[in-house]
DRENTORKOL-3810 file (N, C-alpha, C; in nm, 4 decimals):
REM DRENTORKOL-3810
@n.u->-1.8021; n.v->-2.4480; n.w->-0.1039; ca.u->-1.6658; ca.v->-2.4285; ca.w->-0.1457; c.u->-1.5785; c.v->-2.5277; c.w->-0.0709
@n.u->-1.5674; n.v->-2.6419; n.w->-0.1239; ca.u->-1.4955; ca.v->-2.7489; ca.w->-0.0571; c.u->-1.3445; c.v->-2.7299; c.w->-0.0717
@n.u->-1.2734; n.v->-2.7483; n.w->0.0386; ca.u->-1.1281; ca.v->-2.7462; ca.w->0.0349; c.u->-1.0651; c.v->-2.6093; c.w->0.0479
@n.u->-1.1364; n.v->-2.5099; n.w->0.0976; ca.u->-1.0803; ca.v->-2.3756; ca.w->0.1085; c.u->-1.0865; c.v->-2.3261; c.w->0.2519
@n.u->-0.9910; n.v->-2.2427; n.w->0.2898; ca.u->-0.9921; ca.v->-2.1759; ca.w->0.4195; c.u->-0.9820; c.v->-2.0263; c.w->0.3921
@n.u->-1.0771; n.v->-1.9536; n.w->0.4434; ca.u->-1.0808; ca.v->-1.8096; ca.w->0.4235; c.u->-1.0463; c.v->-1.7394; c.w->0.5535
@n.u->-0.9728; n.v->-1.6309; n.w->0.5432; ca.u->-0.9388; ca.v->-1.5527; ca.w->0.6605; c.u->-1.0131; c.v->-1.4206; c.w->0.6541
@n.u->-1.0689; n.v->-1.3816; n.w->0.7678; ca.u->-1.1328; ca.v->-1.2517; ca.w->0.7798; c.u->-1.0701; c.v->-1.1801; c.w->0.8984
@n.u->-1.0652; n.v->-1.0514; n.w->0.8895; ca.u->-1.0189; ca.v->-0.9723; ca.w->1.0027; c.u->-1.1427; c.v->-0.9177; c.w->1.0712
@n.u->-1.1594; n.v->-0.9498; n.w->1.1988; ca.u->-1.2771; ca.v->-0.9003; ca.w->1.2692; c.u->-1.2502; c.v->-0.7606; c.w->1.3245
@n.u->-1.3449; n.v->-0.7067; n.w->1.3957; ca.u->-1.3363; ca.v->-0.5688; ca.w->1.4436; c.u->-1.2192; c.v->-0.5459; c.w->1.5382
@n.u->-1.1760; n.v->-0.6483; n.w->1.6085; ca.u->-1.0670; ca.v->-0.6336; ca.w->1.7043; c.u->-0.9318; c.v->-0.6322; c.w->1.6314
@n.u->-0.9251; n.v->-0.6825; n.w->1.5107; ca.u->-0.8022; ca.v->-0.6826; ca.w->1.4334; c.u->-0.7327; c.v->-0.8161; c.w->1.4305
@n.u->-0.7956; n.v->-0.9212; n.w->1.4824; ca.u->-0.7352; ca.v->-1.0539; ca.w->1.4775; c.u->-0.7968; c.v->-1.1333; c.w->1.3638
@n.u->-0.7237; n.v->-1.2356; n.w->1.3196; ca.u->-0.7727; ca.v->-1.3177; ca.w->1.2087; c.u->-0.8639; c.v->-1.4267; c.w->1.2616
@n.u->-0.9695; n.v->-1.4490; n.w->1.1892; ca.u->-1.0529; ca.v->-1.5654; ca.w->1.2159; c.u->-1.0640; c.v->-1.6406; c.w->1.0844
@n.u->-1.0691; n.v->-1.7706; n.w->1.0903; ca.u->-1.0706; ca.v->-1.8475; ca.w->0.9669; c.u->-1.1947; c.v->-1.9337; c.w->0.9589
@n.u->-1.2333; n.v->-1.9600; n.w->0.8386; ca.u->-1.3416; ca.v->-2.0530; ca.w->0.8115; c.u->-1.2783; c.v->-2.1700; c.w->0.7385
@n.u->-1.2785; n.v->-2.2851; n.w->0.7991; ca.u->-1.2148; ca.v->-2.4027; ca.w->0.7411; c.u->-1.3210; c.v->-2.4818; c.w->0.6665
@n.u->-1.3006; n.v->-2.4965; n.w->0.5364; ca.u->-1.3931; ca.v->-2.5733; ca.w->0.4550; c.u->-1.3108; c.v->-2.6832; c.w->0.3889
@n.u->-1.3038; n.v->-2.7970; n.w->0.4473; ca.u->-1.2312; ca.v->-2.9084; ca.w->0.3881; c.u->-1.0870; c.v->-2.9129; c.w->0.4350
@n.u->-1.0056; n.v->-2.9883; n.w->0.3600; ca.u->-0.8685; ca.v->-3.0136; ca.w->0.4035; c.u->-0.7669; c.v->-2.9151; c.w->0.3479
@n.u->-0.7967; n.v->-2.8435; n.w->0.2400; ca.u->-0.7011; ca.v->-2.7513; ca.w->0.1785; c.u->-0.7111; c.v->-2.6139; c.w->0.2427
@n.u->-0.6024; n.v->-2.5437; n.w->0.2411; ca.u->-0.5993; ca.v->-2.4093; ca.w->0.2970; c.u->-0.5927; c.v->-2.3087; c.w->0.1826
@n.u->-0.6662; n.v->-2.2035; n.w->0.1972; ca.u->-0.6636; ca.v->-2.0958; ca.w->0.0981; c.u->-0.6400; c.v->-1.9653; c.w->0.1712
@n.u->-0.5285; n.v->-1.9025; n.w->0.1443; ca.u->-0.4958; ca.v->-1.7744; ca.w->0.2048; c.u->-0.4751; c.v->-1.6777; c.w->0.0883
@n.u->-0.5751; n.v->-1.5973; n.w->0.0560; ca.u->-0.5666; ca.v->-1.5148; ca.w->-0.0648; c.u->-0.4492; c.v->-1.4191; c.w->-0.0674
@n.u->-0.4123; n.v->-1.3626; n.w->0.0471; ca.u->-0.3049; ca.v->-1.2644; ca.w->0.0480; c.u->-0.1666; c.v->-1.3276; c.w->0.0478
@n.u->-0.1568; n.v->-1.4585; n.w->0.0534; ca.u->-0.0278; ca.v->-1.5262; ca.w->0.0544; c.u->-0.0010; c.v->-1.6046; c.w->-0.0742
@n.u->-0.0890; n.v->-1.5940; n.w->-0.1717; ca.u->-0.0729; ca.v->-1.6695; ca.w->-0.2954; c.u->0.0400; c.v->-1.6108; c.w->-0.3787
@n.u->0.1201; n.v->-1.6953; n.w->-0.4450; ca.u->0.2274; ca.v->-1.6416; ca.w->-0.5306; c.u->0.1683; c.v->-1.5773; c.w->-0.6553
@n.u->0.2417; n.v->-1.4841; n.w->-0.7082; ca.u->0.1995; ca.v->-1.4210; ca.w->-0.8339; c.u->0.2313; c.v->-1.5176; c.w->-0.9464
@n.u->0.1303; n.v->-1.5576; n.w->-1.0186; ca.u->0.1479; ca.v->-1.6592; ca.w->-1.1219; c.u->0.2107; c.v->-1.6002; c.w->-1.2473
@n.u->0.3015; n.v->-1.6737; n.w->-1.3084; ca.u->0.3567; ca.v->-1.6363; ca.w->-1.4375; c.u->0.4744; c.v->-1.5412; c.w->-1.4329
@n.u->0.5086; n.v->-1.4874; n.w->-1.3179; ca.u->0.6177; ca.v->-1.3910; ca.w->-1.3098; c.u->0.7131; c.v->-1.4344; c.w->-1.1996
@n.u->0.8378; n.v->-1.4531; n.w->-1.2368; ca.u->0.9399; ca.v->-1.4820; ca.w->-1.1375; c.u->1.0169; c.v->-1.3528; c.w->-1.1154
@n.u->0.9898; n.v->-1.2842; n.w->-1.0046; ca.u->1.0467; ca.v->-1.1526; ca.w->-0.9817; c.u->1.1972; c.v->-1.1573; c.w->-0.9574
@n.u->1.2474; n.v->-1.2682; n.w->-0.9041; ca.u->1.3920; ca.v->-1.2772; ca.w->-0.8843; c.u->1.4635; c.v->-1.2833; c.w->-1.0190
@n.u->1.4112; n.v->-1.3611; n.w->-1.1133; ca.u->1.4712; ca.v->-1.3669; ca.w->-1.2469; c.u->1.4595; c.v->-1.2334; c.w->-1.3164
@n.u->1.3432; n.v->-1.1692; n.w->-1.3052; ca.u->1.3205; ca.v->-1.0436; ca.w->-1.3737; c.u->1.4134; c.v->-0.9347; c.w->-1.3206
@n.u->1.4280; n.v->-0.9251; n.w->-1.1896; ca.u->1.5168; ca.v->-0.8233; ca.w->-1.1349; c.u->1.6626; c.v->-0.8567; c.w->-1.1652
@n.u->1.6971; n.v->-0.9856; n.w->-1.1718; ca.u->1.8335; ca.v->-1.0246; ca.w->-1.2059; c.u->1.8688; c.v->-0.9883; c.w->-1.3482
@n.u->1.7781; n.v->-1.0136; n.w->-1.4403; ca.u->1.8005; ca.v->-0.9787; ca.w->-1.5808; c.u->1.8109; c.v->-0.8278; c.w->-1.5965
@n.u->1.7236; n.v->-0.7550; n.w->-1.5303; ca.u->1.7261; ca.v->-0.6098; ca.w->-1.5379; c.u->1.8544; c.v->-0.5538; c.w->-1.4773
@n.u->1.9019; n.v->-0.6154; n.w->-1.3717; ca.u->2.0274; ca.v->-0.5734; ca.w->-1.3103; c.u->2.1442; c.v->-0.5948; c.w->-1.4063
@n.u->2.1482; n.v->-0.7106; n.w->-1.4685; ca.u->2.2570; ca.v->-0.7407; ca.w->-1.5628; c.u->2.2550; c.v->-0.6444; c.w->-1.6806
@n.u->2.1384; n.v->-0.6196; n.w->-1.7372; ca.u->2.1276; ca.v->-0.5281; ca.w->-1.8520; c.u->2.1695; c.v->-0.3870; c.w->-1.8109
@n.u->2.1277; n.v->-0.3424; n.w->-1.6928; ca.u->2.1644; ca.v->-0.2085; ca.w->-1.6461; c.u->2.3149; c.v->-0.1958; c.w->-1.6257
@n.u->2.3746; n.v->-0.2971; n.w->-1.5660; ca.u->2.5194; ca.v->-0.2930; ca.w->-1.5427; c.u->2.5980; c.v->-0.3026; c.w->-1.6739
@n.u->2.5499; n.v->-0.3806; n.w->-1.7683; ca.u->2.6177; ca.v->-0.3911; ca.w->-1.8987; c.u->2.6113; c.v->-0.2578; c.w->-1.9723
@n.u->2.4959; n.v->-0.1904; n.w->-1.9676; ca.u->2.4856; ca.v->-0.0589; ca.w->-2.0318; c.u->2.5809; c.v->0.0409; c.w->-1.9661
@n.u->2.5909; n.v->0.0361; n.w->-1.8339; ca.u->2.6851; ca.v->0.1230; ca.w->-1.7639; c.u->2.8289; c.v->0.0888; c.w->-1.8032
@n.u->2.8604; n.v->-0.0391; n.w->-1.8110; ca.u->2.9951; ca.v->-0.0820; ca.w->-1.8503; c.u->3.0280; c.v->-0.0376; c.w->-1.9927
@n.u->2.9340; n.v->-0.0538; n.w->-2.0851; ca.u->2.9584; ca.v->-0.0111; ca.w->-2.2231; c.u->2.9792; c.v->0.1397; c.w->-2.2320
@n.u->2.9049; n.v->0.2153; n.w->-2.1521; ca.u->2.9240; ca.v->0.3598; ca.w->-2.1511; c.u->3.0650; c.v->0.3962; c.w->-2.1058
@n.u->3.1123; n.v->0.3287; n.w->-2.0036; ca.u->3.2472; ca.v->0.3582; ca.w->-1.9549; c.u->3.3548; c.v->0.3027; c.w->-2.0474
@n.u->3.3278; n.v->0.1957; n.w->-2.1199; ca.u->3.4239; ca.v->0.1468; ca.w->-2.2200; c.u->3.4401; c.v->0.2497; c.w->-2.3304
@n.u->3.3296; n.v->0.3109; n.w->-2.3727; ca.u->3.3375; ca.v->0.4171; ca.w->-2.4740; c.u->3.4211; c.v->0.5329; c.w->-2.4220
@n.u->3.3999; n.v->0.5704; n.w->-2.2969; ca.u->3.4769; ca.v->0.6809; ca.w->-2.2382; c.u->3.6254; c.v->0.6448; c.w->-2.2312
@n.u->3.6569; n.v->0.5250; n.w->-2.1852; ca.u->3.7974; ca.v->0.4840; ca.w->-2.1709; c.u->3.8660; c.v->0.4752; c.w->-2.3068
@n.u->3.7963; n.v->0.4258; n.w->-2.4090; ca.u->3.8556; ca.v->0.4176; ca.w->-2.5423; c.u->3.8725; c.v->0.5557; c.w->-2.6052
@n.u->3.7933; n.v->0.6524; n.w->-2.5604; ca.u->3.8033; ca.v->0.7877; ca.w->-2.6156; c.u->3.9194; c.v->0.8660; c.w->-2.5554
@n.u->3.9634; n.v->0.8267; n.w->-2.4371; ca.u->4.0751; ca.v->0.8967; ca.w->-2.3734; c.u->4.1978; c.v->0.8070; c.w->-2.3752
@n.u->4.3145; n.v->0.8674; n.w->-2.4005; ca.u->4.4371; ca.v->0.7890; ca.w->-2.4048; c.u->4.5229; c.v->0.8090; c.w->-2.2805
@n.u->4.4782; n.v->0.8932; n.w->-2.1896; ca.u->4.5544; ca.v->0.9236; ca.w->-2.0691; c.u->4.5285; c.v->0.8144; c.w->-1.9639
@n.u->4.6328; n.v->0.7377; n.w->-1.9239; ca.u->4.6123; ca.v->0.6298; ca.w->-1.8265; c.u->4.5670; c.v->0.6788; c.w->-1.6889
@n.u->4.6089; n.v->0.7997; n.w->-1.6493; ca.u->4.5653; ca.v->0.8532; ca.w->-1.5209; c.u->4.4149; c.v->0.8804; c.w->-1.5212
@n.u->4.3658; n.v->0.9290; n.w->-1.6324; ca.u->4.2213; ca.v->0.9516; ca.w->-1.6437; c.u->4.1447; c.v->0.8197; c.w->-1.6473
@n.u->4.2049; n.v->0.7178; n.w->-1.7079; ca.u->4.1371; ca.v->0.5878; ca.w->-1.7131; c.u->4.1162; c.v->0.5299; c.w->-1.5742
@n.u->4.2117; n.v->0.5527; n.w->-1.4834; ca.u->4.1944; ca.v->0.5080; ca.w->-1.3452; c.u->4.0764; c.v->0.5813; c.w->-1.2824
@n.u->4.0644; n.v->0.7103; n.w->-1.3106; ca.u->3.9512; ca.v->0.7888; ca.w->-1.2603; c.u->3.8190; c.v->0.7342; c.w->-1.3142
@n.u->3.8179; n.v->0.6984; n.w->-1.4420; ca.u->3.6940; ca.v->0.6452; ca.w->-1.5016; c.u->3.6564; c.v->0.5107; c.w->-1.4401
@n.u->3.7557; n.v->0.4281; n.w->-1.4097; ca.u->3.7267; ca.v->0.2986; ca.w->-1.3460; c.u->3.6698; c.v->0.3195; c.w->-1.2057
@n.u->3.7259; n.v->0.4148; n.w->-1.1318; ca.u->3.6731; ca.v->0.4450; ca.w->-0.9981; c.u->3.5304; c.v->0.4975; c.w->-1.0080
@n.u->3.5032; n.v->0.5838; n.w->-1.1052; ca.u->3.3670; ca.v->0.6348; ca.w->-1.1240; c.u->3.2710; c.v->0.5241; c.w->-1.1664
@n.u->3.3200; n.v->0.4264; n.w->-1.2444; ca.u->3.2362; ca.v->0.3124; ca.w->-1.2814; c.u->3.1978; c.v->0.2318; c.w->-1.1575
@n.u->3.2939; n.v->0.2072; n.w->-1.0701; ca.u->3.2657; ca.v->0.1313; ca.w->-0.9480; c.u->3.1654; c.v->0.2060; c.w->-0.8600
@n.u->3.1792; n.v->0.3384; n.w->-0.8520; ca.u->3.0843; ca.v->0.4189; ca.w->-0.7745; c.u->2.9439; c.v->0.4068; c.w->-0.8334
@n.u->2.9334; n.v->0.3997; n.w->-0.9642; ca.u->2.8023; ca.v->0.3881; ca.w->-1.0278; c.u->2.7432; c.v->0.2492; c.w->-1.0211
@n.u->2.8272; n.v->0.1466; n.w->-1.0206; ca.u->2.7780; ca.v->0.0091; ca.w->-1.0272; c.u->2.7520; c.v->-0.0526; c.w->-0.8904
@n.u->2.8241; n.v->-0.0100; n.w->-0.7889; ca.u->2.8172; ca.v->-0.0754; ca.w->-0.6581; c.u->2.6799; c.v->-0.0719; c.w->-0.5907
@n.u->2.6084; n.v->0.0418; n.w->-0.5896; ca.u->2.4797; ca.v->0.0410; ca.w->-0.5182; c.u->2.3791; c.v->-0.0588; c.w->-0.5756
@n.u->2.3702; n.v->-0.0667; n.w->-0.7066; ca.u->2.2741; ca.v->-0.1593; ca.w->-0.7666; c.u->2.3138; c.v->-0.3039; c.w->-0.7407
@n.u->2.4417; n.v->-0.3355; n.w->-0.7518; ca.u->2.4849; ca.v->-0.4721; ca.w->-0.7255; c.u->2.4580; c.v->-0.5125; c.w->-0.5808
@n.u->2.4888; n.v->-0.4234; n.w->-0.4881; ca.u->2.4668; ca.v->-0.4541; ca.w->-0.3467; c.u->2.3179; c.v->-0.4758; c.w->-0.3175
@n.u->2.2336; n.v->-0.3854; n.w->-0.3650; ca.u->2.0904; ca.v->-0.3962; ca.w->-0.3344; c.u->2.0242; c.v->-0.5104; c.w->-0.4103
@n.u->2.0732; n.v->-0.5459; n.w->-0.5281; ca.u->2.0180; ca.v->-0.6612; ca.w->-0.5997; c.u->2.0517; c.v->-0.7907; c.w->-0.5269
@n.u->2.1734; n.v->-0.8021; n.w->-0.4775; ca.u->2.2110; ca.v->-0.9206; ca.w->-0.3993; c.u->2.1314; c.v->-0.9252; c.w->-0.2689
@n.u->2.1139; n.v->-0.8109; n.w->-0.2055; ca.u->2.0347; ca.v->-0.8035; ca.w->-0.0825; c.u->1.8895; c.v->-0.8426; c.w->-0.1088
@n.u->1.8362; n.v->-0.8031; n.w->-0.2232; ca.u->1.6976; ca.v->-0.8361; ca.w->-0.2587; c.u->1.6790; c.v->-0.9866; c.w->-0.2758
@n.u->1.7779; n.v->-1.0531; n.w->-0.3322; ca.u->1.7677; ca.v->-1.1978; ca.w->-0.3521; c.u->1.7853; c.v->-1.2726; c.w->-0.2197
@n.u->1.8769; n.v->-1.2260; n.w->-0.1362; ca.u->1.9045; ca.v->-1.2966; ca.w->-0.0105; c.u->1.7948; c.v->-1.2782; c.w->0.0934
@n.u->1.7362; n.v->-1.1597; n.w->0.1015; ca.u->1.6350; ca.v->-1.1298; ca.w->0.2031; c.u->1.4975; c.v->-1.1268; c.w->0.1390
@n.u->1.4018; n.v->-1.1891; n.w->0.2033; ca.u->1.2654; ca.v->-1.1931; ca.w->0.1519; c.u->1.1858; c.v->-1.0814; c.w->0.2177
@n.u->1.1677; n.v->-0.9717; n.w->0.1448; ca.u->1.0943; ca.v->-0.8584; ca.w->0.1974; c.u->0.9457; c.v->-0.8751; c.w->0.1684
@n.u->0.8615; n.v->-0.8446; n.w->0.2662; ca.u->0.7175; ca.v->-0.8544; ca.w->0.2471; c.u->0.6629; c.v->-0.7339; c.w->0.1708
@n.u->0.7291; n.v->-0.6202; n.w->0.1830; ca.u->0.6815; ca.v->-0.5000; ca.w->0.1157; c.u->0.7693; c.v->-0.4708; c.w->-0.0058
@n.u->0.7391; n.v->-0.3629; n.w->-0.0723; ca.u->0.8168; ca.v->-0.3229; ca.w->-0.1896; c.u->0.9561; c.v->-0.2802; c.w->-0.1455
@n.u->1.0557; n.v->-0.3209; n.w->-0.2215; ca.u->1.1938; ca.v->-0.2862; ca.w->-0.1903; c.u->1.2242; c.v->-0.1516; c.w->-0.2557
@n.u->1.1967; n.v->-0.0443; n.w->-0.1830; ca.u->1.2143; ca.v->0.0902; ca.w->-0.2362; c.u->1.3612; c.v->0.1186; c.w->-0.2647
@n.u->1.4493; n.v->0.0664; n.w->-0.1815; ca.u->1.5925; ca.v->0.0881; ca.w->-0.2024; c.u->1.6405; c.v->0.0316; c.w->-0.3347
@n.u->1.5870; n.v->-0.0845; n.w->-0.3738; ca.u->1.6255; ca.v->-0.1435; ca.w->-0.5019; c.u->1.5774; c.v->-0.0572; c.w->-0.6177
@n.u->1.4562; n.v->-0.0057; n.w->-0.6069; ca.u->1.4038; ca.v->0.0826; ca.w->-0.7113; c.u->1.4858; c.v->0.2100; c.w->-0.7242
@n.u->1.5232; n.v->0.2666; n.w->-0.6110; ca.u->1.6071; ca.v->0.3860; ca.w->-0.6145; c.u->1.7451; c.v->0.3553; c.w->-0.6714
@n.u->1.7975; n.v->0.2370; n.w->-0.6416; ca.u->1.9273; ca.v->0.1982; ca.w->-0.6976; c.u->1.9192; c.v->0.1841; c.w->-0.8495
@n.u->1.8082; n.v->0.1278; n.w->-0.8998; ca.u->1.7906; ca.v->0.1194; ca.w->-1.0452; c.u->1.7831; c.v->0.2589; c.w->-1.1071
@n.u->1.7062; n.v->0.3482; n.w->-1.0464; ca.u->1.6945; ca.v->0.4837; ca.w->-1.1012; c.u->1.8308; c.v->0.5543; c.w->-1.1005
@n.u->1.9054; n.v->0.5407; n.w->-0.9911; ca.u->2.0382; ca.v->0.6000; ca.w->-0.9809; c.u->2.1295; c.v->0.5452; c.w->-1.0905
@n.u->2.1280; n.v->0.4130; n.w->-1.1096; ca.u->2.2157; ca.v->0.3512; ca.w->-1.2095; c.u->2.1751; c.v->0.3927; c.w->-1.3506
@n.u->2.0457; n.v->0.4018; n.w->-1.3765; ca.u->2.0017; ca.v->0.4422; ca.w->-1.5102; c.u->2.0403; c.v->0.5869; c.w->-1.5405
@n.u->2.0217; n.v->0.6759; n.w->-1.4438; ca.u->2.0622; ca.v->0.8153; ca.w->-1.4645; c.u->2.2141; c.v->0.8256; c.w->-1.4794
@n.u->2.2859; n.v->0.7550; n.w->-1.3961; ca.u->2.4320; ca.v->0.7526; ca.w->-1.4028; c.u->2.4781; c.v->0.6983; c.w->-1.5381
@n.u->2.4118; n.v->0.5922; n.w->-1.5871; ca.u->2.4458; ca.v->0.5335; ca.w->-1.7172; c.u->2.4176; c.v->0.6312; c.w->-1.8302
@n.u->2.3052; n.v->0.7005; n.w->-1.8223; ca.u->2.2702; ca.v->0.7969; ca.w->-1.9278; c.u->2.3720; c.v->0.9103; c.w->-1.9336
@n.u->2.4097; n.v->0.9615; n.w->-1.8169; ca.u->2.5100; ca.v->1.0687; ca.w->-1.8134; c.u->2.6444; c.v->1.0178; c.w->-1.8655
@n.u->2.6840; n.v->0.8982; n.w->-1.8243; ca.u->2.8106; ca.v->0.8401; ca.w->-1.8723; c.u->2.8060; c.v->0.8167; c.w->-2.0234
@n.u->2.6922; n.v->0.7714; n.w->-2.0740; ca.u->2.6790; ca.v->0.7478; ca.w->-2.2182; c.u->2.6900; c.v->0.8788; c.w->-2.2959
@n.u->2.6246; n.v->0.9839; n.w->-2.2470; ca.u->2.6320; ca.v->1.1143; ca.w->-2.3141; c.u->2.7756; c.v->1.1668; c.w->-2.3110
@n.u->2.8425; n.v->1.1545; n.w->-2.1969; ca.u->2.9830; ca.v->1.1970; ca.w->-2.1877; c.u->3.0697; c.v->1.1155; c.w->-2.2833
@n.u->3.0459; n.v->0.9840; n.w->-2.2904; ca.u->3.1214; ca.v->0.8991; ca.w->-2.3822; c.u->3.1024; c.v->0.9386; c.w->-2.5276
@n.u->2.9793; n.v->0.9680; n.w->-2.5665; ca.u->2.9521; ca.v->1.0100; ca.w->-2.7052; c.u->3.0190; c.v->1.1439; c.w->-2.7340
@n.u->3.0116; n.v->1.2380; n.w->-2.6397; ca.u->3.0768; ca.v->1.3680; ca.w->-2.6587; c.u->3.2280; c.v->1.3511; c.w->-2.6747
@n.u->3.2889; n.v->1.2697; n.w->-2.5892; ca.u->3.4337; ca.v->1.2466; ca.w->-2.6004; c.u->3.4701; c.v->1.1755; c.w->-2.7301
@n.u->3.3877; n.v->1.0820; n.w->-2.7725; ca.u->3.4128; ca.v->1.0100; ca.w->-2.8980; c.u->3.4031; c.v->1.1034; c.w->-3.0179
@n.u->3.3021; n.v->1.1900; n.w->-3.0195; ca.u->3.2879; ca.v->1.2870; ca.w->-3.1295; c.u->3.4038; c.v->1.3844; c.w->-3.1292
@n.u->3.4447; n.v->1.4292; n.w->-3.0103; ca.u->3.5574; ca.v->1.5220; ca.w->-2.9996; c.u->3.6858; c.v->1.4556; c.w->-3.0501
@n.u->3.7062; n.v->1.3286; n.w->-3.0174; ca.u->3.8248; ca.v->1.2561; ca.w->-3.0632; c.u->3.8241; c.v->1.2403; c.w->-3.2153
@n.u->3.7087; n.v->1.2060; n.w->-3.2713; ca.u->3.6991; ca.v->1.1919; ca.w->-3.4181; c.u->3.7215; c.v->1.3261; c.w->-3.4867
@n.u->3.6678; n.v->1.4316; n.w->-3.4287; ca.u->3.6852; ca.v->1.5647; ca.w->-3.4874; c.u->3.8325; c.v->1.6054; c.w->-3.4843
@n.u->3.9016; n.v->1.5767; n.w->-3.3741; ca.u->4.0444; ca.v->1.6094; ca.w->-3.3649; c.u->4.1262; c.v->1.5268; c.w->-3.4637
@n.u->4.0911; n.v->1.4000; n.w->-3.4845; ca.u->4.1610; ca.v->1.3164; ca.w->-3.5817; c.u->4.1406; c.v->1.3681; c.w->-3.7232
@n.u->4.0194; n.v->1.4107; n.w->-3.7548; ca.u->3.9905; ca.v->1.4642; ca.w->-3.8891; c.u->4.0633; c.v->1.5964; c.w->-3.9107
@n.u->4.0722; n.v->1.6802; n.w->-3.8092; ca.u->4.1403; ca.v->1.8091; ca.w->-3.8232; c.u->4.2915; c.v->1.7886; c.w->-3.8405
@n.u->4.3493; n.v->1.6906; n.w->-3.7734; ca.u->4.4922; ca.v->1.6659; ca.w->-3.7858; c.u->4.5260; c.v->1.6081; c.w->-3.9233
@n.u->4.4328; n.v->1.5334; n.w->-3.9841; ca.u->4.4546; ca.v->1.4792; ca.w->-4.1182; c.u->4.4507; c.v->1.5866; c.w->-4.2239
@n.u->4.3697; n.v->1.6916; n.w->-4.1992; ca.u->4.3580; ca.v->1.8016; ca.w->-4.2961; c.u->4.4841; c.v->1.8867; c.w->-4.2977
@n.u->4.5543; n.v->1.8963; n.w->-4.1859; ca.u->4.6760; ca.v->1.9791; ca.w->-4.1792; c.u->4.7867; c.v->1.9032; c.w->-4.2403
END
């Protein structure tokens, strides 16, 4: 096997290497081929935030009270901030292990988006029903 370096862990727990040629081969340090995780997490972050934004746009358009709209904007920021912060942190810092905080932030944002979307649909249906009832009178 010309041109490879293999690492073994001996009984004491230190690395020993076998150098075969000029190239180095470290199996546990090889990049994952075909997948750019920074792009993938960035795209997923954008899609998640857009879905959350659309849910809150539906809610804001369903209510005409400006005081409530301020509340909805504050709730949107509460829902969007953790994912944005942890996604930026994930790109800036190179973690060797799985970024559990980022995964939890995605789950939180998805659940928050689903609840906001359901609330938006309920408010939209209620608004349409009230408009139809006022037209009948």
